[in-house]
N, C-alpha and C positions, 0 to 999 in steps of 0.2 A: 348244548344249552339252548333252550327256546326262550326268545324274548318276545313279549306280547305288549302291544299297544291297543287299547280298546277305547272307542269313542263312547261318550256318555249320553248318546241319544240314538234314536232309531230313525233311519231315513224314510221307512214306510211301515205302516201297520195295517191291521185288518179289523174292520168293524166287528166282525163276529169272531171272538177268540177261539171258537171251536172249529172254524173253517180252516183248512190247510191249503195255503197258496202253493201253486207249483213253483219249484225252484228254477231260477233263471241262470243263464250262463254267466260266468265271471272270467275276465281276462286282465292282463297287464299290458300296458303300452309297449314295453320292451320285454321280449322273452329271453333275450340274451344281451349282455352288455360287457364292455371292457372299460376298466378304470385304472387310473394311476393312483398309487397309494398317497393318501393325503387329500384327494379330491372328493367331490360330492356329485351325486346325480339324483334326480327325482323320478320315482316310479309312480305312475298314475293308474289306478284300477279302472277297468272299463266295465260298467254295469249296463245290462239291458234294462233292469229295474231293480234298484237296491231294495232288499226286503228284510234285512236284519242288521245286526251289529257285526263288525269285522275286526280282525286283529292281524298285525304283521309279525313275522318271526324270521330269523336268519338261521342258516344251518351251521355256520361257523363264525362266531363273533371275533375270532382272531384275524379274519379276513375282511369282513364288512360289519358295520354297525348301523342300526336305525337311529338317526339323529332326532327326527321328529315326524309326527303324523298330523296332517291337516284335517279339517272338518270334512273334506271330501275324500278322506282316506289316502290322499297322496302322501308318499313316504319319501323323506330325504335320506338317502343312503350314503354313508361315508366309507371309503376304502381305508382300512387301518393296517392291513398286512398283505403280503403277497400270497396268492393262491386262487382257488375257485370256491364259490359258495352260492347258495340260492337264497333269495329273499321271497317269502311266501306270504300272500294275503289269504285269509281263510275266514269264512263265516263262523260265528260263535257256535252254531249247531253242527258244524262240520260238513254241511251239505254242499258248500261251494269253496273252491280253492283255485288259486292261480299263482304261478311262480315265474321268477326271472333268474336265470343263471348268470352270475357275474364273475368275470375273470379279472383279477387285479394284478398289476405289475408295479414293480418298484423302480423309479428312476434313481440311479446311483451315480455318484460322482466318479469321474475318471481321472481327475487331476487335482492336485493341491498346489497353490502358489504361495511362495514366501519370498521375502527380499533375498537378493543374491548375497548381500553382505550388510552388516550393521556394525555400529560401534557401541560397546557397553562400557561401564565404568565401575571402578572398585568400590565406590561409596554410594551408588545409586542404582536404580533399576530402569530397564527399558522393556518394552513389550513387543511381541510379534503376534499379529492376528492372521492365521492362515485363511486363505480364500479357496473355497471348494467350487469347482465348476458344476453346473447343472442343478445344484440343490442349494437351499438356504441352510439346511441342517445336514451335516454329514450322516451317511447311513451306516458307516462302519465305525468301530472304535479305533483310535489312533494313539500312538505313543511317541513322545519326544525323547531323544537321546542326544548326548553330547560326547564328542570324541576329539581330544581327550576330555575326560569327565571332571577334572579338578580345576578347570579354568572358571566355570560358572556354576551357579545353582539355579534350579528351575522350579517354577510353580505354575501348574497347568490348570486352566478352567476346564472341567470335565464336559461341559456342554458345547463350548465353542472351540476348545483346544487352543485358545489364546495362551501364550506362554509368557510369563514374567521372568526376566533374566537379571540376575544379580552377579556382577563381576566379583570373583574371589581373588584373582591374581592377574597380573598383566600377562597377556599372551593371546593366542588365537585358537579357537576351537570350531569344529563343524557341528552345527546343530541340525538334527534331522528329525522330521516328522514322518511316521510310517503307519500305514493302515494295518489292521489285524491280519489281512490276508497277504500282506507284503507286496501287493501289486501297485500301490500308490505311495509316493514319497516325495519329499521336497527338502532341500538342504540350504541352510544359511551359514555363511562364514561369519563368525562373531569375533571381532577384535576387541579385547578388553584393554582399556587404557587406564592409567593412574588418574584418579579424580584430580589430584593436584599436579597436573601436567605442565603448569606454568603458562598456559594459554588462557587468557581472559576471553570469555564468550558472552556477547551481549545481543539480545534480540529486542527490537522495538516493534510493537504492534501499533501502527500509526497511519500516517498519510504523508503528504508532501512536506509537512513541517518536520517530521522525523527524518525524511530524506535530506532536507537541508542541513539538519543538525549532525547526522552521523555518516552519511554516505560519501562525503567529499574529502574531508580533511582529518577525521579522527584517526584513521589508520596511519597517516603520515606523522601525526603527533606522537602516536604510540611507538612507531618504529624508531623515531628519532630519540626517544627515551629508552630504547632497548627493551620495549615491552612487546610480547606476542599477543595478538588480538584477532578474534574472529567476530565479524559484525554482520548481523542479519536485520533486515527491515521488511516487515510485512506491509505492503503499500497498497492502498486504494486512495486515489485523490479525493480530498474532502471528506474522508471517512470520520464519522463521529462515533462515540462510544456505543450508542444504541445500535449502529450498523454492525459494529464488531460483535456485539452480543447476538444479534440476529444471525450473523454468519456462523458464529460458534454453535448456536442451537441447531442450525441446519447443516452443520459440517460442510459449509459451502466452499467450494474450490474456486474462489474468485479473486485471490490476492496475487499481486506481483511480488514474488519473493526475491529480494535482492540480497546477495550474500558476498561478503569480502572475506576470503580465506586467509589463513595464516601467512601466506606468501604475498598477499595484497591483490590477488586476482579476483575480479568482480564478475559474478555470474547473475543472470536474471532468469528465473523460472516462473512462467505464467500459470494461472489456474491452480494455485496451491491453497490448501485449507490452513486454518490456524493450527489444528491438531498436527498436521504434517510438519509444519515449520517448528513447532514446539518440540516434536520428537526428533528433529533432524540433528540437533546437537545437545550436548549436556550444558545447557546455558547457565552461566554464573549469574547473569542479570536478565530480567525481562521487564520492559517498560510499557506503561500505558500513558495515553494522553487524550485530552478532549479536542474536538475540532476547534479551530481558532476562534470563530465567532461566539462559541459557547464556553470558552475557557474561563471566563470570568463569571459564569452563571453556575453557582454551586448546585442548584437544584437539578442540573443536568447530569451530575455525578452520582447522586444518592442511590439510585437503583441500578444504573448501568455499570458503574465501576465495580461494585461487589459481585455482580453477576458475571462480568468478564473475568475477574480474578478467580472466582470459584471454578469456572470452566477451565481456565488455563492451568490452575494448580492441580486439577484432577488429571489433566492430560500430561502434565510434566512429571517425569519419573525422578527428577532430582530434588530431593527434599532440602538441599542446601541453596537453591536458587534464591536470590534476593530480588525483590520487586521494587521498581522505581516508578515515580511519576515525572513525566517530562513536562515541565512548566513552559508553555509556549510564550511568545512575545506579543506585545502590543503592536498594532499597526502603525505604519508611518503616518504622520499627521496629515499628509496629503492623500491618504488612501481613499479609493473610491469603492472599496469592498462594501457590499450591501449589509454585512453584519456589523459594520462599524457603528451603525445607529444604535445598537444595543448599549453603547457606551457614550451616546450623544456626540459621536465623532470626535472624542477627546482622548488623545493618546494616554495621558497620565491617569485618567479615570479608568481606562481599559487596563492599564498595567496594574493599578492598585486592586481592581476587581479580580484579576487573574491571580495575584499573590494571595488574596483572601480565599478564593475558591479552592486553590490547590492546598493551602494550609488546612482547610477544613476537610478536604477530600482525603488527606493523608491518613486520617483516623478511620476511614471506611474499610481499609484493607491493611494487612501487615506490611506497610511501606518501609523500605529500608531508608531511602532518601528521596527528596525532591531534587531533580536536576534543574537548577535555576537559570535556564537559558534566557527566559524573559527578563530577569534582572540583569544578566550580563549584557544583553543588547541595550537595555535602558542605561546602564552604566556607560557603555561605549558612546552612546548618543551625547553624553556630556563633554566629549572631547572635541577637538577642532573638526573632526569628521561630521559632527552634527547628526541630523536625522537622515543619514544616507546609508542605511544598512539593508534596504529592501530594493528589489528589482521591479516590483509592480505595486508597491504599497503594502504588501503583506508577506510575500515570500522573501527570503533572504537573498541578497546578492553575495558575491564571493567573500568579502570581508565579514559580512554577517554570518555566513556559514562557518568561517574560520573561528569567529567568536563563540558560536554555539558549540562547535566541536571542542574548543578549548575548555568550555565548561564541563562537557561530558568527560573529558580527559581527567580533570581534577576529581570528579565524583567517583569515577571508576577506579582510578589508581591511587587515590588518596595522597597525591603529592602535587606541589605547585606546578602549574604550566608555565609560569613566568621564566623566561630564559630558554624555553624549548627551542632547539635549533632549526626546527622545521618551519621554513617560510616558503610557501608555494611560489612557483614562477609567476612573475607579474606583480607580486606584492612588494610594497615598500616596507623596509624594516620597521620604521616607526609605526606604521599602521598595524603590523603584526604585534608590536609591543602593546599598542592600545587594546587590541583584541584579547591578548593574554592577560593583561592587567584587569580588564573589565570582567573577564571570567573569574579570575582569582578573587577579586573583591566580591563578586556575586556569591561565591561559595562561602566566603567568610561572613558575609552579611546578606543573606538571600532575600530578606523581606523589605529592603529599602534600597534606594538608589545611592550609589557612591560616586561623587563627582571626581573625574579624573583631572585634577588640577594641573598635573605635570604635562598634560598634552593639550594645551589650549591653542598653540600656534606651532606650525611646522616650519616657519621661516620663509625666506624668499625675499627678493629685492623689489618686486613689482615691475621689473623690466625683463622682458623675454630676450635672452641672449643666444639661445640655441633653438633648434626645431623642437616643437611640441606637437605630439600626435594624440588625437582623441578618437576613441572608438565608441560608436553608439550601438549598444547591445545590452540586453538585460542580464547576460551572463558573461560579462567582459572580464578577461584576466590575462590578456596577452602581454608578454614582456615588452617593456618600452612604451606601452600605450596607456593613456589615461582612459578609464572606463566610465562613460555616462550610462549608468545601469538602470535608470528609470526614465520613462517618457512623459511622466506627469509633471505638472507645474510644481515648482520649488525643488525639483530634483537638482542636486548640487554635486559638483566636484569641488571640495573646499579649497584645494590648493593644487593647481596643475603642476605636474612634474615633467622634467626632461627625461630623455631615454636612459640617462644614468641615475635616475631616481632622485636627483636633486630637485628642490622645490623652487617654483617661480614666484610665489606670493600672489598669484592670480587665481581668482575664483571663477568658476563657470556655473551658471544656473539656468534651468529652463524656466522661462517666465510665462510662456504660453504653450500648453502641452501639444504633443503629437498624438495621433490616434492610437498607435501601438507599435509593436515590433513586427517586422517582416523578416523571415529567415530564408528567402529565396533569391538572395543576391548571387552574383557570379563568384565562384570560389577560386577560379584561376584567372588572375589579372596581371596586367603588364603596365604598371605605373611606377613613378619614382617614390611612391609611398611604400613599396615593398610589403604589401599587406599579407598577413597570414589569412588562410581561408575563413577562420572564425571572425575576422574583421570585415572582409569584403562581402561575406555571405549574409551578414545581418545588418539591419537598418531600422531607423525610426521613420515612420511614414505619416503622411497626412492626406486629406482628400478635400480639395478646394471647391469642387463643383457639385457634389452631392453627398447626402448622408451615407455613411458607411459604419457598420457596427454601432448604429444608434446615435452617432454624432457627426457633425460637420466640422472639419478642421481646415480652415482656409489657409492658415500658415502656422508653423512652429517658430517660436522665438526663443533665442538663447542670449543670455547676458554675460559678458565678461567684465569683471570689476577688479580693482586693486592696482591698476597701472599708475606708476608714479612719475612718469615723464612723458614727453611728446615724441618718443621714438616711433618710427614708422614700421609697419608690419605688412607682410603678405599673408593672405588667407587663401588656402586651397581646399577644395571639397571633392569628395567622391560619393557618387550615388549609383546604385545598381539594383535591378530587380529583373529576373528573367521575364521577358515579355516581347511582343512583336509590334505593339502600337507605339506611339510617341509619348513618352512620359518625361518630357522635358521638365527639369527642376531648376528653379532660379534661386540663387544664394545672394542676398543683399547684406552688405556689411556697413554698419552705420556708426561713426564716431565723430570726431572733429571733421573727418573727411568721410565720404561715402562712395561705394562702388558696388557693382553687381556683375555676376557671371552665371552662365547657364550650361547645362549639359543634358543630354538625353539619357536617362537612367535605364531605359529598356535594354536589358542584356548588355549593359556597359561593362567592358573589361579593361579599357585603356584610356578613357577620357577623364580628365580632372578639370575643374573650373576654378580659376584663381582670380583674386582681386588684390591689386597692389596699392601701396601708398596709404594705408589706413592708420590713422592715429586715434588715440583715445580722446574722448571729450573732456571737458573741464572737470567732470566728476571722476575721471579715471575709468570710464566705462566704454565698452564697445558692444553694440547690439548686432545680432545676426538673425535675419529673417529668412525662412526657408518656405517656399511655396511652389506652385506649378508655374512653368514658363509659358510664354505666349504661344509656343508651338505645340503645347501638350494637348493631344486629341483624345486622351483617355476620358471615358464618360464620367468617371468620378474625380478626375483631376488628381490622380495619385502622384505624390512627389516623395523624394527619399533623401536621407542623409545617412551614409554608412560610416564615413570617416572624414576627418579634417586635419589640417596641419596649419600651425601658426609659425611663421619664420620671421626673424628680424631682417630688416633691409639695411643695406649699407648707407 
């Protein structure tokens, strides 16, 4: 077949139509060429002097085609099949002709890749998309087969050979894709499980707030109740719904995928996409949430939440999955988070805005339920524990995490968490009760705060009769230790406890903040504190000589209140941070009597600083000031408090 392209103009003409011009030589820039099927090249004619109209033709259109011809008669040639053919340019009167002989070759795949194994289910589908090397589109036809054949049914896309697998019965089958010539193949072992296998599987698409809520204590609560659970969290710190949508649209492999399996083993896989995590398990529940500072701004949900749901539901092969909205919590009243200004730095205003926004967002997608973690935290704040559920003003501390996990437990399993026997090490029973009851009341009444009237006072005489140990770390949960989990002003331990978890009736509060937390203390120590590594390795620090991280902290101040008599106490302190300069830290204890003691915190493993003979003032209060000592030669004047002990004196 001859294919002609003719230009609709003449490059040269003759003034006298009866005059015959001599014909000129015609050539092509390439007399021979090699091409890969699917690629293009341009042939350019070479004229000594163009004298007429020209057209292009090919000898075999199953090998090459002419895609287009330019005004200068340059031809774009495309290789469409394997073989040899000529492309010819010829004058319309047949007097001039030039050709290029083109040989085309086909790049063929040599391998196909499929997963070594997958899990399918009896009531839903999963897909496998084979990957062929060297080519984007396979050059051969392929066939999928299953052996044995009665375990699954298959539906194959004829273009990509993606196979959709429906489990028919519980069992294992080998699924094989084979090329028509039999030279290329790949096999996947498919294990089909019963959809109703008794294992609840939940995936959160979130950030550090979903981490706080489900990664720490949800598994323990489920196990204590005799429930099997698999927990997944797709984590990017500070991720908002808009970022999740962007990542979905780009199939971006940017998530940290944290997964707790049925046995309680936690794994973390980096650089995972949403699609990969959604396909990893037959999820019973998938949750969405907005970034905390926008959680009370409904307008930030209206476009992004439906878009994210649409993508996830398309990727999800389980039509029975239920979709949740994870209601986040309002910040602590002392929070310095920049997003707190969205709510005029008002905790209750933020909480009420979050409730309203999530209630409106619920209608944007087929929401099964809202997980009211925000209401649970707000309920818990009405107890004697007060506004002490955050480690930095917005992320949860350990009791906050337990409260949120308790809320998730009730939503997922549909039964009360109150009385659940799982109380993590380092927790006081009454605090666990507060968390469980706060969660339970939130599920019963998710849109309003329920005051926990039964938990307004934990007791205690106001006299310290045994040693009391305090740990300064944002993630404190060591058995026998009181955890001061925030370095900000107004951070409080409402009622210090002894190592046997009995209460003293003494409250501890930070009245002048520290700069932040340091995690580089010595972890192997030799003192009579007998500190675990997580205590000695973490500290609150300040900087008395120069601005650090945007602020100058000349001293941190702690107040103890609630003392009911004039008993005398010893205060001992430990400070440590790996360093080689002198980071002397001075601890001054002020009550009816006053005393000071110092230690060099630089790489300290065995030194404590003690002050004896301290009595509370007339208001039942004792103040502790922590600052740099006279011998501190650090340029910033860094000082530290990792731990302290209060002991009664004879």
